[in-house]
N, C-alpha and C positions, 0 to 999 in steps of 0.2 A: 704050701710051706714057703715062708719068706726067705729071701736071699740072705746069705750070711752078712753081706755088707749092710743091708737094711737093718738087720738085727743088732749089729755092732753100733750103728748110728743111734738107733732107738734106745740102746742101753745107756748111752751117754745122755740122751734126753731124759730118761727115767732118773738117772743120777742127779741131773739138774733139778728136776721136779722134787726130788727128795731132799735137796740141800736145804739146810736150816736158815740160811741168810743170804743177803746180796753178795757178800764177799765170796762165799763158797760157790755161788752160781756164776759169778764173774770168772772164777778160775776154770770152771767147766766150760764156759763160753769160750775162753781163750784156747782151751784144749781142742774144742770142736773146730774153731777157726784154723788153728795150726794144722789140724789133721785133714780138713776137707776144703777149706776156702781157697779159691784162686780166681784170677780174672779170666773169664771165658765169654765168648760170644755164643748166644743161644738162638736156636731157630725152633719155632713152634708152628706147625702147619696144620691146616684143616681142609678136608675135601669139601667142595661146594656142591650143593644140589641134592643133598641126601633125601629130604622129605619129598621133593617133586619127583626125583628119579625113581625112588622106591614106590611111591604111589602109582607111577605110570608103568613101571616095568618089574616091580617085585624086589624083595630083599636079596634074592640070589644074584640078580643083576648087579646090584650095588656092591655086594660082597666081592663080586668078580672085579669091579672097579677098584676096590680097596687093595686087592691082591696086586693088580697092575700098578697102582700107586707105589706100593712097597717095593716092587721090583724096579721101578724107575728111580726111586728116591735113594735107596740104600747105597748103590755104587757111586752116585753123585756126592752124597755126604762124605763117604770114605775117600773118594777121589780128590776132595779138597782138604784132606787132613782132618776131617770131622769125626766125631764119635756118635754113632747112632745109639741114643740112650734107650729109646723104646718106641714102639708103635702101640697105640691104644685105639681100638676101633679104627676110625678113619683119620686119626690124628698122628702127627709126626713130631718127635722130640729129639733134638740133636744139639751137640755143642761143638764149637770150633775154637782153635787156638787164637784166632784173631777175627775182628769184624770183616776185614777184607776177604778172608776165606769164606766166612758165612755168606757175604753178599754175592761172591762169585758163584757159590753153590746155589743160592736162591735164583739167580739169573738163569743158571744152567738147568735147574729143575723146571722152571716155567717153560724154557725152550724145549726140554724133553717132552713135557706134556703137550705142547703145541705140535711138535713133530710127530707125535704118536696119535694125534687126533683122529677120531672116527666121526660117527654121527654125534650131534650135540649131546644126546643122553647116553652116549657110549664113549665118552672122552673124560680122561682124568683132568680135573681142574682143582687147583690148590690156591688157598690164601695163606700168606706167610707173614709172620711177625718175627722181628729180630731185635735182640737186646744185647747189651754188653756191660759187664761190670763184675763185682765180686759175686761168686756163685759157690754155694755149698755143693760140691761134686761128690756124690756118694759112690765113689769108685766106678763111675760110669753106669750105675744101675738106676740112679734117679738124681734129681737135682732140685735145689731150692734157692730162692733169692728174689729180691725186688725186680731185677731185670727178667727173671723167669716169669714172674707174674705179669709184667708189662708185655713181654713177647706173646704170652698167652692171650691177653686181652686183645692185642693187635691182630694176632693171627686167627683167633677163633671168633672173636665178637665183632671186629670192625672191618677187617679186610674183605674185599670182594674177590671173586675168582680172578686169578692172574695178577693180583697186587702183591707188592712187597712193602710192608709198613715197618718202620724202625723207630726206636726210641731216641730221645735227645742224646743220651750218652753214647749210643751206638753211632749215631751220625758224627758226633764230635771226634770219634776215634777211627773213622773210616776214610779211606782215600776216595777222591772223586773218580768217576767213571766217564770216559769219553763217550759221548752220545747219550748220556743220561743226566737228569737233574732231579733235585729234591723239591717236592711240593709240601710246604709247611701246613699243618692242620692242627686242630685243637679238639679235645674231647673231655668229657667229664664222666667218670665212672666211680660209683660208690662215694659220691661227694668229693672226689679228688680230681682236679683239673690238670691236664698235662698236654704239652705239645708232642706231636709225633710227625713223621715225615713219610711221604709216599714216593717211591722211586718211579720216575716218569721218563719215558724215552723222548728225546728231542726229535722234532719233526725234520 
């Protein structure tokens, strides 16, 4: 059964789809934006090594790693003022009131993974993508937006274990960190090219 917040949002989308013309759809669009849209930093994380670890040690072993990841991540997200939107399989979805809060949480999450390290195949390793901009926040149950999509691409498709990759908009709204710098990169996904940045530790 769907969450009431999702049902309410989808009812507005259904009304939009049933609207007879552009003017009526524009009114509903404005209603949706007024109700749900606000600037948020988003974090989307993915655990690394699923195929290799599962083949070597079995699915129960990796499910145990997922449980450990969730236990590590949840208090860190909330400790930096974030909202844990959801866990799906080995993925993490969270929002934060500011890019600085999201970046601090990302740094702390990787540090927690390192400090809890065991054998290579018994260690939680995360790849993280961060974005910032207008987000449709469905009462903390789900979220949508261009920066959500970018964070997903960065965290799930591009980042390696231990990396923090951020969008251009995130970088432009984030404070510098002593001892860290940004490495500029470029990628093309679905025929759309864009710059992104990797957080790197200074030697």
